[in-house]
C-alpha positions in Angstrom: -57.8 30.1 6.7 -54.2 30.0 8.7 -52.2 32.9 9.1 -49.4 31.3 8.0 -50.5 30.6 4.5 -51.2 34.4 3.4 -51.8 33.5 -0.8 -54.4 31.4 0.1 -56.3 33.8 2.4 -56.1 35.9 -0.1 -57.4 33.6 -2.9 -60.2 32.9 -0.3 -60.9 36.5 0.3 -61.1 37.0 -4.2 -63.4 34.8 -4.2 -65.7 35.5 -1.4 -65.3 39.6 -2.9 -66.7 38.4 -6.5 -69.9 37.2 -5.5 -70.8 40.5 -4.3 -69.2 42.0 -7.3 -70.9 39.8 -9.1 -74.4 40.9 -7.6 -73.3 44.6 -7.6 -73.1 44.1 -11.6 -76.1 41.8 -11.8 -74.3 39.4 -13.5 -75.8 35.8 -12.3 -75.0 32.2 -12.4 -76.7 31.9 -15.7 -74.4 35.0 -17.5 -70.7 34.1 -14.9 -69.0 33.9 -18.2 -69.1 37.8 -18.0 -67.0 38.1 -14.9 -63.5 38.9 -15.2 -60.2 36.6 -15.4 -57.3 37.6 -13.8 -53.4 36.2 -13.9 -52.7 37.1 -10.6 -52.2 34.1 -9.1 -51.3 32.2 -12.1 -52.5 31.3 -15.5 -54.2 28.2 -14.0 -56.4 30.4 -11.9 -57.7 32.7 -14.4 -60.8 31.7 -14.4 -61.7 31.5 -10.9 -64.0 34.5 -11.1 -66.3 33.0 -13.5 -66.2 29.8 -11.9 -66.7 30.3 -8.6 -70.3 32.9 -9.9 -71.1 29.6 -12.6 -70.6 27.4 -9.5 -73.4 28.8 -7.4 -74.4 32.2 -8.4 -73.6 35.9 -6.7 -74.4 36.6 -3.2 -77.6 37.6 -4.4 -78.5 34.5 -5.5 -76.9 32.6 -2.8 -78.7 34.3 0.4 -81.8 34.2 -1.2 -81.3 30.0 -1.7 -80.4 29.6 1.8 -81.0 32.6 4.3 -84.1 34.7 2.8 -87.0 32.0 4.6 -85.1 32.5 8.1 -82.9 36.0 8.2 -85.3 38.5 5.3 -82.2 40.5 3.6 -82.5 43.9 4.7 -80.1 47.0 6.4 -76.4 46.0 6.5 -77.1 42.5 4.7 -77.9 45.2 1.3 -75.1 45.8 -1.1 -73.9 48.7 -1.1 -75.2 50.3 -4.2 -73.2 54.2 -3.1 -75.8 55.6 -1.1 -74.7 54.6 2.3 -71.6 54.4 4.4 -69.2 52.3 4.3 -67.4 53.4 7.6 -68.0 50.2 10.1 -66.7 48.8 12.7 -66.2 45.4 13.3 -67.5 43.7 16.6 -64.0 43.5 18.8 -66.4 40.4 20.7 -66.4 39.5 24.5 -63.3 41.3 25.0 -65.2 42.1 28.8 -65.1 38.5 29.7 -61.4 37.8 30.3 -61.8 34.1 31.3 -62.7 33.9 27.6 -60.3 35.1 25.9 -56.3 33.8 26.0 -53.4 35.7 25.3 -50.7 34.7 22.6 -48.6 37.5 23.2 -46.4 38.5 20.5 -44.3 36.4 18.5 -40.5 36.2 18.7 -39.1 37.5 15.9 -41.9 38.9 14.4 -42.7 42.7 13.3 -44.1 44.0 16.3 -41.2 43.1 19.1 -38.9 44.2 16.1 -40.8 47.6 16.6 -40.8 47.8 20.5 -37.1 46.6 20.7 -36.0 49.4 18.3 -38.3 51.6 20.5 -40.2 53.7 17.3 -42.4 53.0 14.5 -41.1 54.0 11.0 -43.5 55.2 8.9 -43.8 56.2 5.2 -47.0 58.6 3.6 -47.1 58.1 0.7 -46.6 62.0 -1.3 -46.2 61.9 -5.2 -44.0 65.1 -4.7 -41.1 63.1 -3.6 -38.1 62.4 -5.6 -38.0 58.8 -6.5 -35.6 56.8 -4.9 -35.4 58.8 -2.1 -37.0 59.5 1.4 -37.4 62.8 2.8 -36.1 62.7 6.3 -37.1 65.7 7.1 -40.7 65.2 6.1 -43.0 67.7 8.1 -46.0 65.1 9.2 -49.4 66.6 9.6 -53.0 65.0 7.7 -54.8 61.6 8.3 -52.5 58.8 8.2 -49.9 60.7 10.6 -52.8 60.0 13.0 -52.8 56.8 12.4 -49.3 56.6 12.7 -49.0 57.8 16.0 -52.1 56.2 16.9 -50.2 52.8 16.6 -47.2 54.0 18.1 -48.7 54.8 21.5 -50.8 51.6 21.2 -47.3 49.9 20.8 -45.5 51.9 23.4 -48.3 52.2 25.9 -48.6 56.4 26.0 -50.7 58.6 24.3 -48.8 61.9 25.6 -47.4 64.5 23.0 -44.0 63.4 24.0 -44.4 59.3 23.4 -46.6 60.5 19.3 -43.4 62.5 18.8 -40.0 60.6 19.8 -41.8 56.9 19.3 -42.5 57.7 15.5 -40.5 58.5 12.6 -42.2 59.8 9.4 -40.7 59.8 6.2 -42.2 60.5 2.8 -41.5 58.6 0.2 -43.1 58.1 -3.2 -45.4 55.3 -4.1 -42.9 53.8 -6.2 -40.4 52.8 -3.7 -43.3 51.8 -1.3 -43.9 48.5 -1.9 -40.1 47.3 -1.7 -39.1 49.4 1.7 -42.3 48.0 3.0 -41.5 44.7 2.3 -37.2 44.3 3.2 -38.9 45.7 5.9 -37.3 49.5 6.0 -40.6 50.6 7.1 -42.9 48.9 9.3 -46.2 50.0 7.6 -47.1 52.7 4.7 -50.1 55.2 3.7 -52.0 55.9 2.1 -52.7 53.1 -0.1 -55.3 52.0 -2.4 -57.0 48.8 -1.8 -57.0 46.6 -4.2 -56.3 43.4 -5.7 -52.6 44.2 -7.3 -51.8 45.8 -4.1 -52.9 43.1 -2.3 -51.6 40.0 -4.5 -48.4 41.4 -6.6 -47.5 43.9 -3.6 -47.4 41.4 -0.9 -49.8 43.6 1.1 -52.4 43.2 3.7 -55.2 46.1 4.5 -56.4 48.0 7.6 -60.0 48.9 7.3 -60.6 51.5 5.4 -59.3 55.3 5.7 -61.5 56.9 4.1 -62.8 56.5 0.4 -61.6 59.1 -2.3 -64.4 60.5 -5.0 -64.0 58.0 -7.2 -65.3 55.6 -4.1 -61.5 54.1 -3.9 -60.6 52.8 -0.5 -57.6 53.9 1.2 -56.1 52.1 3.7 -52.8 51.7 6.1 -51.0 48.9 4.2 -48.4 45.9 6.0 -46.1 43.4 4.6 -47.9 39.7 4.4 -45.0 38.4 5.8 -46.6 38.9 9.6 -49.3 38.4 10.1 -49.6 39.3 14.0 -48.4 43.2 12.7 -51.4 43.1 9.8 -54.1 42.3 13.0 -52.7 44.8 15.2 -52.7 47.6 12.1 -55.9 46.3 11.3 -57.8 46.3 14.9 -55.9 50.1 15.5 -57.8 51.5 12.5 -60.7 49.5 13.8 -61.2 50.6 16.7 -61.3 54.2 16.1 -64.6 53.7 14.0 -66.1 51.9 17.3 -64.9 54.6 18.8 -67.3 57.0 16.5 -70.0 54.7 16.7 -70.3 54.1 20.8 -69.3 58.6 21.1 -65.8 58.1 22.6 -64.0 60.9 22.1 -60.7 62.2 22.8 -61.3 63.1 25.9 -62.9 60.0 27.1 -60.7 57.7 25.5 -60.5 55.7 28.9 -64.3 54.9 27.9 -62.2 52.3 25.6 -61.8 48.1 26.4 -58.3 46.8 27.4 -57.4 43.7 24.9 -54.1 41.7 26.4 -54.2 39.2 22.8 -51.0 41.4 21.9 -49.1 40.7 25.2 -48.2 43.6 27.3 -49.1 46.2 23.9 
């Protein structure tokens, strides 16, 4: 779908996920009415999940109908049953063949440009110990979310020294009750960690990075940006994905120069 239609992108993504959820809970085409209803896109579409499964079946039914004879389903194409790992870097594509890569650069008036012109990234870390309505500017940053904020700021400002990490990254502690409002008012560039779910996506107007990790309830937690800037959301998504890619390729902090270069976001 087009980047300039985030609601339509969400709708498409939700339908595809519903087909996988249906397989997970063994809801077949014949039992499509067991799928949940939702009003996140309005009452007109409350039966969107029921209708999708009723029309084509769950993911397993679709795969068997069209692909099983060509590519037998196994390995990474199997549904996760809770026992296999979920951390996976989506392929970057051929970044090494520069002839096939066009660089659109940063979007004028976009979040990337705003951060670069401002000179630092504003990162909100959700801490339920923070008073509602208050942003703790004396917050002492640490933890995984902080590291990912540093990864983003050094990616933008092209220098991964400690000076850049600390001078180019402004980190605030905030309560989750304020997080969505501050994010969508652009008072913060990014917040984390946020549970990746339908409500936060649609009602919260959020775009998510790849999951940072899954908690004990197997809920994926991620960084979140406003859906109003697709390029910035992509920058965040692929920055997080790059850390998983690095682990897959056994590229560590000391050998980070082995990571591929990319110019799709302009000079950043």
